[in-house]
SEFIZA-3560 file (N, C-alpha, C; in Angstrom, 3 decimals):
REM SEFIZA-3560
<numar><xx>-118.164</xx><yy>-32.328</yy><zz>221.779</zz><atom>N</atom></numar>
<numar><xx>-116.679</xx><yy>-32.728</yy><zz>221.110</zz><atom>CA</atom></numar>
<numar><xx>-116.730</xx><yy>-33.809</yy><zz>220.627</zz><atom>C</atom></numar>
<numar><xx>-115.718</xx><yy>-33.730</yy><zz>219.422</zz><atom>N</atom></numar>
<numar><xx>-115.715</xx><yy>-35.241</yy><zz>218.751</zz><atom>CA</atom></numar>
<numar><xx>-114.707</xx><yy>-35.557</yy><zz>218.912</zz><atom>C</atom></numar>
<numar><xx>-114.074</xx><yy>-37.380</yy><zz>219.041</zz><atom>N</atom></numar>
<numar><xx>-112.902</xx><yy>-37.305</yy><zz>219.416</zz><atom>CA</atom></numar>
<numar><xx>-112.688</xx><yy>-38.269</yy><zz>218.484</zz><atom>C</atom></numar>
<numar><xx>-111.602</xx><yy>-38.299</yy><zz>218.072</zz><atom>N</atom></numar>
<numar><xx>-110.943</xx><yy>-39.278</yy><zz>217.145</zz><atom>CA</atom></numar>
<numar><xx>-110.286</xx><yy>-40.675</yy><zz>217.390</zz><atom>C</atom></numar>
<numar><xx>-110.455</xx><yy>-41.404</yy><zz>216.595</zz><atom>N</atom></numar>
<numar><xx>-110.630</xx><yy>-42.987</yy><zz>217.028</zz><atom>CA</atom></numar>
<numar><xx>-109.647</xx><yy>-43.704</yy><zz>215.792</zz><atom>C</atom></numar>
<numar><xx>-108.801</xx><yy>-44.643</yy><zz>216.115</zz><atom>N</atom></numar>
<numar><xx>-108.438</xx><yy>-45.845</yy><zz>215.250</zz><atom>CA</atom></numar>
<numar><xx>-109.405</xx><yy>-46.925</yy><zz>214.977</zz><atom>C</atom></numar>
<numar><xx>-109.671</xx><yy>-47.735</yy><zz>213.949</zz><atom>N</atom></numar>
<numar><xx>-110.594</xx><yy>-48.348</yy><zz>214.071</zz><atom>CA</atom></numar>
<numar><xx>-109.407</xx><yy>-49.647</yy><zz>213.819</zz><atom>C</atom></numar>
<numar><xx>-109.481</xx><yy>-50.912</yy><zz>214.272</zz><atom>N</atom></numar>
<numar><xx>-108.906</xx><yy>-51.827</yy><zz>213.817</zz><atom>CA</atom></numar>
<numar><xx>-109.023</xx><yy>-52.438</yy><zz>212.666</zz><atom>C</atom></numar>
<numar><xx>-109.552</xx><yy>-51.875</yy><zz>211.161</zz><atom>N</atom></numar>
<numar><xx>-109.678</xx><yy>-52.149</yy><zz>210.333</zz><atom>CA</atom></numar>
<numar><xx>-108.699</xx><yy>-51.436</yy><zz>209.781</zz><atom>C</atom></numar>
<numar><xx>-107.895</xx><yy>-49.942</yy><zz>210.221</zz><atom>N</atom></numar>
<numar><xx>-106.878</xx><yy>-49.393</yy><zz>210.176</zz><atom>CA</atom></numar>
<numar><xx>-106.964</xx><yy>-48.587</yy><zz>208.977</zz><atom>C</atom></numar>
<numar><xx>-108.229</xx><yy>-47.722</yy><zz>209.718</zz><atom>N</atom></numar>
<numar><xx>-108.726</xx><yy>-46.147</yy><zz>209.788</zz><atom>CA</atom></numar>
<numar><xx>-109.316</xx><yy>-45.579</yy><zz>210.489</zz><atom>C</atom></numar>
<numar><xx>-109.370</xx><yy>-43.964</yy><zz>210.541</zz><atom>N</atom></numar>
<numar><xx>-109.429</xx><yy>-43.132</yy><zz>211.568</zz><atom>CA</atom></numar>
<numar><xx>-110.629</xx><yy>-42.563</yy><zz>211.176</zz><atom>C</atom></numar>
<numar><xx>-111.219</xx><yy>-41.877</yy><zz>212.185</zz><atom>N</atom></numar>
<numar><xx>-112.670</xx><yy>-40.927</yy><zz>212.567</zz><atom>CA</atom></numar>
<numar><xx>-112.887</xx><yy>-40.377</yy><zz>213.756</zz><atom>C</atom></numar>
<numar><xx>-113.781</xx><yy>-39.674</yy><zz>213.495</zz><atom>N</atom></numar>
<numar><xx>-113.838</xx><yy>-38.809</yy><zz>214.634</zz><atom>CA</atom></numar>
<numar><xx>-115.433</xx><yy>-39.298</yy><zz>214.886</zz><atom>C</atom></numar>
<numar><xx>-115.459</xx><yy>-39.550</yy><zz>216.106</zz><atom>N</atom></numar>
<numar><xx>-116.938</xx><yy>-40.248</yy><zz>216.390</zz><atom>CA</atom></numar>
<numar><xx>-117.528</xx><yy>-39.199</yy><zz>218.182</zz><atom>C</atom></numar>
<numar><xx>-118.502</xx><yy>-39.075</yy><zz>218.578</zz><atom>N</atom></numar>
<numar><xx>-119.051</xx><yy>-38.477</yy><zz>219.469</zz><atom>CA</atom></numar>
<numar><xx>-118.762</xx><yy>-39.537</yy><zz>220.750</zz><atom>C</atom></numar>
<numar><xx>-118.932</xx><yy>-38.759</yy><zz>222.209</zz><atom>N</atom></numar>
<numar><xx>-118.814</xx><yy>-39.600</yy><zz>223.051</zz><atom>CA</atom></numar>
<numar><xx>-119.833</xx><yy>-40.791</yy><zz>223.668</zz><atom>C</atom></numar>
<numar><xx>-120.752</xx><yy>-40.674</yy><zz>223.161</zz><atom>N</atom></numar>
<numar><xx>-121.459</xx><yy>-41.769</yy><zz>223.565</zz><atom>CA</atom></numar>
<numar><xx>-120.885</xx><yy>-42.933</yy><zz>222.505</zz><atom>C</atom></numar>
<numar><xx>-121.248</xx><yy>-42.960</yy><zz>220.972</zz><atom>N</atom></numar>
<numar><xx>-120.396</xx><yy>-44.135</yy><zz>220.963</zz><atom>CA</atom></numar>
<numar><xx>-119.509</xx><yy>-44.696</yy><zz>220.726</zz><atom>C</atom></numar>
<numar><xx>-118.630</xx><yy>-43.409</yy><zz>221.109</zz><atom>N</atom></numar>
<numar><xx>-116.911</xx><yy>-44.153</yy><zz>222.057</zz><atom>CA</atom></numar>
<numar><xx>-117.448</xx><yy>-45.494</yy><zz>222.675</zz><atom>C</atom></numar>
<numar><xx>-117.498</xx><yy>-44.908</yy><zz>223.620</zz><atom>N</atom></numar>
<numar><xx>-118.524</xx><yy>-46.065</yy><zz>224.712</zz><atom>CA</atom></numar>
<numar><xx>-118.400</xx><yy>-47.617</yy><zz>224.359</zz><atom>C</atom></numar>
<numar><xx>-119.560</xx><yy>-47.077</yy><zz>223.336</zz><atom>N</atom></numar>
<numar><xx>-119.982</xx><yy>-48.447</yy><zz>222.423</zz><atom>CA</atom></numar>
<numar><xx>-118.659</xx><yy>-48.945</yy><zz>221.492</zz><atom>C</atom></numar>
<numar><xx>-117.531</xx><yy>-48.153</yy><zz>220.953</zz><atom>N</atom></numar>
<numar><xx>-116.575</xx><yy>-48.917</yy><zz>220.651</zz><atom>CA</atom></numar>
<numar><xx>-115.842</xx><yy>-49.126</yy><zz>221.438</zz><atom>C</atom></numar>
<numar><xx>-115.625</xx><yy>-49.111</yy><zz>222.773</zz><atom>N</atom></numar>
<numar><xx>-115.147</xx><yy>-49.634</yy><zz>223.342</zz><atom>CA</atom></numar>
<numar><xx>-115.483</xx><yy>-50.724</yy><zz>223.741</zz><atom>C</atom></numar>
<numar><xx>-116.469</xx><yy>-51.289</yy><zz>223.867</zz><atom>N</atom></numar>
<numar><xx>-117.057</xx><yy>-52.198</yy><zz>225.066</zz><atom>CA</atom></numar>
<numar><xx>-116.916</xx><yy>-53.509</yy><zz>223.393</zz><atom>C</atom></numar>
<numar><xx>-117.389</xx><yy>-52.854</yy><zz>222.140</zz><atom>N</atom></numar>
<numar><xx>-116.826</xx><yy>-53.829</yy><zz>221.652</zz><atom>CA</atom></numar>
<numar><xx>-115.828</xx><yy>-53.927</yy><zz>221.035</zz><atom>C</atom></numar>
<numar><xx>-115.418</xx><yy>-53.390</yy><zz>221.664</zz><atom>N</atom></numar>
<numar><xx>-113.751</xx><yy>-53.775</yy><zz>221.072</zz><atom>CA</atom></numar>
<numar><xx>-113.002</xx><yy>-53.856</yy><zz>219.085</zz><atom>C</atom></numar>
<numar><xx>-114.284</xx><yy>-52.635</yy><zz>218.481</zz><atom>N</atom></numar>
<numar><xx>-113.303</xx><yy>-52.039</yy><zz>217.235</zz><atom>CA</atom></numar>
<numar><xx>-112.912</xx><yy>-51.420</yy><zz>216.927</zz><atom>C</atom></numar>
<numar><xx>-112.201</xx><yy>-50.798</yy><zz>217.954</zz><atom>N</atom></numar>
<numar><xx>-111.094</xx><yy>-49.437</yy><zz>218.088</zz><atom>CA</atom></numar>
<numar><xx>-109.565</xx><yy>-50.092</yy><zz>218.625</zz><atom>C</atom></numar>
<numar><xx>-109.049</xx><yy>-49.438</yy><zz>217.995</zz><atom>N</atom></numar>
<numar><xx>-107.395</xx><yy>-50.194</yy><zz>218.668</zz><atom>CA</atom></numar>
<numar><xx>-107.000</xx><yy>-49.364</yy><zz>219.903</zz><atom>C</atom></numar>
<numar><xx>-107.392</xx><yy>-47.349</yy><zz>219.462</zz><atom>N</atom></numar>
<numar><xx>-107.006</xx><yy>-46.602</yy><zz>220.294</zz><atom>CA</atom></numar>
<numar><xx>-107.965</xx><yy>-45.031</yy><zz>219.962</zz><atom>C</atom></numar>
<numar><xx>-107.630</xx><yy>-44.608</yy><zz>220.859</zz><atom>N</atom></numar>
<numar><xx>-108.695</xx><yy>-43.292</yy><zz>220.952</zz><atom>CA</atom></numar>
<numar><xx>-107.786</xx><yy>-42.163</yy><zz>221.332</zz><atom>C</atom></numar>
<numar><xx>-107.903</xx><yy>-40.560</yy><zz>221.049</zz><atom>N</atom></numar>
<numar><xx>-107.081</xx><yy>-39.839</yy><zz>221.489</zz><atom>CA</atom></numar>
<numar><xx>-107.741</xx><yy>-38.836</yy><zz>222.635</zz><atom>C</atom></numar>
<numar><xx>-107.364</xx><yy>-38.723</yy><zz>224.045</zz><atom>N</atom></numar>
<numar><xx>-107.496</xx><yy>-38.066</yy><zz>224.471</zz><atom>CA</atom></numar>
<numar><xx>-106.574</xx><yy>-36.184</yy><zz>224.259</zz><atom>C</atom></numar>
<numar><xx>-107.237</xx><yy>-35.627</yy><zz>225.277</zz><atom>N</atom></numar>
<numar><xx>-106.119</xx><yy>-34.133</yy><zz>225.230</zz><atom>CA</atom></numar>
<numar><xx>-105.244</xx><yy>-34.213</yy><zz>225.728</zz><atom>C</atom></numar>
<numar><xx>-104.823</xx><yy>-35.718</yy><zz>227.209</zz><atom>N</atom></numar>
<numar><xx>-103.472</xx><yy>-35.754</yy><zz>226.992</zz><atom>CA</atom></numar>
<numar><xx>-102.601</xx><yy>-36.872</yy><zz>226.573</zz><atom>C</atom></numar>
<numar><xx>-103.297</xx><yy>-36.943</yy><zz>225.450</zz><atom>N</atom></numar>
<numar><xx>-102.169</xx><yy>-38.338</yy><zz>224.424</zz><atom>CA</atom></numar>
<numar><xx>-102.758</xx><yy>-39.150</yy><zz>224.183</zz><atom>C</atom></numar>
<numar><xx>-102.313</xx><yy>-40.232</yy><zz>222.882</zz><atom>N</atom></numar>
<numar><xx>-102.984</xx><yy>-41.317</yy><zz>222.504</zz><atom>CA</atom></numar>
<numar><xx>-103.430</xx><yy>-42.751</yy><zz>223.735</zz><atom>C</atom></numar>
<numar><xx>-104.650</xx><yy>-43.299</yy><zz>224.052</zz><atom>N</atom></numar>
<numar><xx>-105.035</xx><yy>-44.455</yy><zz>224.778</zz><atom>CA</atom></numar>
<numar><xx>-105.017</xx><yy>-45.616</yy><zz>224.302</zz><atom>C</atom></numar>
<numar><xx>-104.114</xx><yy>-46.205</yy><zz>224.425</zz><atom>N</atom></numar>
<numar><xx>-104.350</xx><yy>-47.812</yy><zz>224.264</zz><atom>CA</atom></numar>
<numar><xx>-105.459</xx><yy>-48.402</yy><zz>224.382</zz><atom>C</atom></numar>
<numar><xx>-106.449</xx><yy>-49.490</yy><zz>224.021</zz><atom>N</atom></numar>
<numar><xx>-107.534</xx><yy>-50.116</yy><zz>224.530</zz><atom>CA</atom></numar>
<numar><xx>-106.402</xx><yy>-51.163</yy><zz>225.104</zz><atom>C</atom></numar>
<numar><xx>-106.877</xx><yy>-51.932</yy><zz>226.448</zz><atom>N</atom></numar>
<numar><xx>-105.775</xx><yy>-53.102</yy><zz>226.904</zz><atom>CA</atom></numar>
<numar><xx>-104.440</xx><yy>-52.618</yy><zz>227.365</zz><atom>C</atom></numar>
<numar><xx>-104.496</xx><yy>-51.610</yy><zz>227.230</zz><atom>N</atom></numar>
<numar><xx>-103.012</xx><yy>-50.893</yy><zz>228.113</zz><atom>CA</atom></numar>
<numar><xx>-103.320</xx><yy>-49.686</yy><zz>228.922</zz><atom>C</atom></numar>
<numar><xx>-103.871</xx><yy>-48.809</yy><zz>227.987</zz><atom>N</atom></numar>
<numar><xx>-104.831</xx><yy>-47.737</yy><zz>229.465</zz><atom>CA</atom></numar>
<numar><xx>-106.212</xx><yy>-48.248</yy><zz>230.367</zz><atom>C</atom></numar>
<numar><xx>-106.205</xx><yy>-46.862</yy><zz>231.745</zz><atom>N</atom></numar>
<numar><xx>-107.773</xx><yy>-47.296</yy><zz>231.988</zz><atom>CA</atom></numar>
<numar><xx>-108.481</xx><yy>-46.838</yy><zz>231.322</zz><atom>C</atom></numar>
<numar><xx>-109.685</xx><yy>-46.865</yy><zz>230.790</zz><atom>N</atom></numar>
<numar><xx>-110.492</xx><yy>-46.564</yy><zz>230.079</zz><atom>CA</atom></numar>
<numar><xx>-111.890</xx><yy>-46.405</yy><zz>230.803</zz><atom>C</atom></numar>
<numar><xx>-112.624</xx><yy>-45.848</yy><zz>230.651</zz><atom>N</atom></numar>
<numar><xx>-114.041</xx><yy>-45.472</yy><zz>232.057</zz><atom>CA</atom></numar>
<numar><xx>-114.686</xx><yy>-46.390</yy><zz>231.784</zz><atom>C</atom></numar>
<numar><xx>-115.249</xx><yy>-47.389</yy><zz>230.542</zz><atom>N</atom></numar>
<numar><xx>-116.159</xx><yy>-48.612</yy><zz>230.602</zz><atom>CA</atom></numar>
<numar><xx>-115.615</xx><yy>-49.841</yy><zz>230.916</zz><atom>C</atom></numar>
<numar><xx>-114.387</xx><yy>-50.035</yy><zz>231.514</zz><atom>N</atom></numar>
<numar><xx>-113.933</xx><yy>-51.063</yy><zz>231.976</zz><atom>CA</atom></numar>
<numar><xx>-114.384</xx><yy>-51.208</yy><zz>233.503</zz><atom>C</atom></numar>
<numar><xx>-115.144</xx><yy>-50.013</yy><zz>234.103</zz><atom>N</atom></numar>
<numar><xx>-115.126</xx><yy>-50.059</yy><zz>235.255</zz><atom>CA</atom></numar>
<numar><xx>-116.271</xx><yy>-50.793</yy><zz>235.885</zz><atom>C</atom></numar>
<numar><xx>-116.609</xx><yy>-51.879</yy><zz>236.847</zz><atom>N</atom></numar>
<numar><xx>-117.988</xx><yy>-52.443</yy><zz>236.850</zz><atom>CA</atom></numar>
<numar><xx>-119.179</xx><yy>-51.526</yy><zz>238.024</zz><atom>C</atom></numar>
<numar><xx>-120.250</xx><yy>-51.386</yy><zz>237.742</zz><atom>N</atom></numar>
<numar><xx>-121.662</xx><yy>-50.860</yy><zz>237.872</zz><atom>CA</atom></numar>
<numar><xx>-121.844</xx><yy>-51.133</yy><zz>239.311</zz><atom>C</atom></numar>
<numar><xx>-122.043</xx><yy>-49.556</yy><zz>239.909</zz><atom>N</atom></numar>
<numar><xx>-122.416</xx><yy>-49.940</yy><zz>240.828</zz><atom>CA</atom></numar>
<numar><xx>-123.712</xx><yy>-50.756</yy><zz>241.665</zz><atom>C</atom></numar>
<numar><xx>-123.461</xx><yy>-51.174</yy><zz>242.324</zz><atom>N</atom></numar>
<numar><xx>-124.863</xx><yy>-52.265</yy><zz>243.011</zz><atom>CA</atom></numar>
<numar><xx>-124.988</xx><yy>-51.924</yy><zz>244.442</zz><atom>C</atom></numar>
<numar><xx>-125.798</xx><yy>-51.107</yy><zz>244.436</zz><atom>N</atom></numar>
<numar><xx>-126.566</xx><yy>-50.405</yy><zz>245.795</zz><atom>CA</atom></numar>
<numar><xx>-127.510</xx><yy>-49.582</yy><zz>245.547</zz><atom>C</atom></numar>
<numar><xx>-127.872</xx><yy>-48.815</yy><zz>246.367</zz><atom>N</atom></numar>
<numar><xx>-128.982</xx><yy>-48.454</yy><zz>247.039</zz><atom>CA</atom></numar>
<numar><xx>-128.406</xx><yy>-46.251</yy><zz>246.131</zz><atom>C</atom></numar>
<numar><xx>-129.471</xx><yy>-46.336</yy><zz>245.206</zz><atom>N</atom></numar>
<numar><xx>-128.853</xx><yy>-44.863</yy><zz>244.706</zz><atom>CA</atom></numar>
<numar><xx>-129.654</xx><yy>-43.793</yy><zz>245.507</zz><atom>C</atom></numar>
<numar><xx>-128.228</xx><yy>-42.856</yy><zz>246.079</zz><atom>N</atom></numar>
<numar><xx>-128.797</xx><yy>-42.079</yy><zz>247.181</zz><atom>CA</atom></numar>
<numar><xx>-129.183</xx><yy>-40.463</yy><zz>246.265</zz><atom>C</atom></numar>
<numar><xx>-128.669</xx><yy>-40.274</yy><zz>245.108</zz><atom>N</atom></numar>
<numar><xx>-129.635</xx><yy>-39.592</yy><zz>243.905</zz><atom>CA</atom></numar>
<numar><xx>-130.918</xx><yy>-39.419</yy><zz>243.907</zz><atom>C</atom></numar>
<numar><xx>-131.330</xx><yy>-39.995</yy><zz>244.112</zz><atom>N</atom></numar>
<numar><xx>-132.730</xx><yy>-40.170</yy><zz>243.774</zz><atom>CA</atom></numar>
<numar><xx>-134.087</xx><yy>-40.064</yy><zz>245.125</zz><atom>C</atom></numar>
<numar><xx>-132.974</xx><yy>-39.885</yy><zz>246.269</zz><atom>N</atom></numar>
<numar><xx>-133.820</xx><yy>-39.216</yy><zz>247.438</zz><atom>CA</atom></numar>
<numar><xx>-134.346</xx><yy>-37.511</yy><zz>247.136</zz><atom>C</atom></numar>
<numar><xx>-135.272</xx><yy>-37.436</yy><zz>247.615</zz><atom>N</atom></numar>
<numar><xx>-136.244</xx><yy>-36.374</yy><zz>247.262</zz><atom>CA</atom></numar>
<numar><xx>-135.557</xx><yy>-35.555</yy><zz>248.716</zz><atom>C</atom></numar>
<numar><xx>-134.830</xx><yy>-34.207</yy><zz>248.395</zz><atom>N</atom></numar>
<numar><xx>-134.210</xx><yy>-33.359</yy><zz>249.366</zz><atom>CA</atom></numar>
<numar><xx>-134.838</xx><yy>-32.157</yy><zz>249.748</zz><atom>C</atom></numar>
<numar><xx>-136.392</xx><yy>-32.415</yy><zz>250.381</zz><atom>N</atom></numar>
<numar><xx>-136.813</xx><yy>-30.698</yy><zz>250.556</zz><atom>CA</atom></numar>
<numar><xx>-136.144</xx><yy>-30.289</yy><zz>251.461</zz><atom>C</atom></numar>
<numar><xx>-136.409</xx><yy>-29.332</yy><zz>251.658</zz><atom>N</atom></numar>
<numar><xx>-135.355</xx><yy>-28.467</yy><zz>252.800</zz><atom>CA</atom></numar>
<numar><xx>-136.184</xx><yy>-28.415</yy><zz>253.651</zz><atom>C</atom></numar>
<numar><xx>-135.792</xx><yy>-28.099</yy><zz>254.919</zz><atom>N</atom></numar>
<numar><xx>-136.395</xx><yy>-27.972</yy><zz>256.101</zz><atom>CA</atom></numar>
<numar><xx>-136.114</xx><yy>-26.728</yy><zz>256.835</zz><atom>C</atom></numar>
<numar><xx>-137.207</xx><yy>-25.999</yy><zz>256.302</zz><atom>N</atom></numar>
<numar><xx>-136.617</xx><yy>-24.672</yy><zz>257.171</zz><atom>CA</atom></numar>
<numar><xx>-137.388</xx><yy>-24.472</yy><zz>258.190</zz><atom>C</atom></numar>
<numar><xx>-137.675</xx><yy>-25.455</yy><zz>258.695</zz><atom>N</atom></numar>
<numar><xx>-137.696</xx><yy>-25.210</yy><zz>260.769</zz><atom>CA</atom></numar>
<numar><xx>-136.810</xx><yy>-25.429</yy><zz>261.338</zz><atom>C</atom></numar>
<numar><xx>-135.425</xx><yy>-26.012</yy><zz>261.004</zz><atom>N</atom></numar>
<numar><xx>-134.610</xx><yy>-26.278</yy><zz>261.446</zz><atom>CA</atom></numar>
<numar><xx>-133.667</xx><yy>-25.031</yy><zz>261.451</zz><atom>C</atom></numar>
<numar><xx>-134.096</xx><yy>-23.966</yy><zz>260.646</zz><atom>N</atom></numar>
<numar><xx>-133.805</xx><yy>-22.344</yy><zz>260.627</zz><atom>CA</atom></numar>
<numar><xx>-134.286</xx><yy>-21.581</yy><zz>261.450</zz><atom>C</atom></numar>
<numar><xx>-135.385</xx><yy>-21.583</yy><zz>261.515</zz><atom>N</atom></numar>
<numar><xx>-136.291</xx><yy>-20.652</yy><zz>262.888</zz><atom>CA</atom></numar>
<numar><xx>-135.584</xx><yy>-20.535</yy><zz>263.862</zz><atom>C</atom></numar>
//
């Protein structure tokens, strides 16, 4: 799915979501469009402004099922 963006240089473009993250971080766009409407950088919240999680990554655990529990 392509996302419509408006660059600071004054033109529109369609980009993929991965490239949108880059454009947000480098502040090369003024706004982009979601299905709910226009999102202005610096005004509306966007996902790339969150702080990274520092801690133990629980999703990397090996979750082998224990069948003895059910016997």
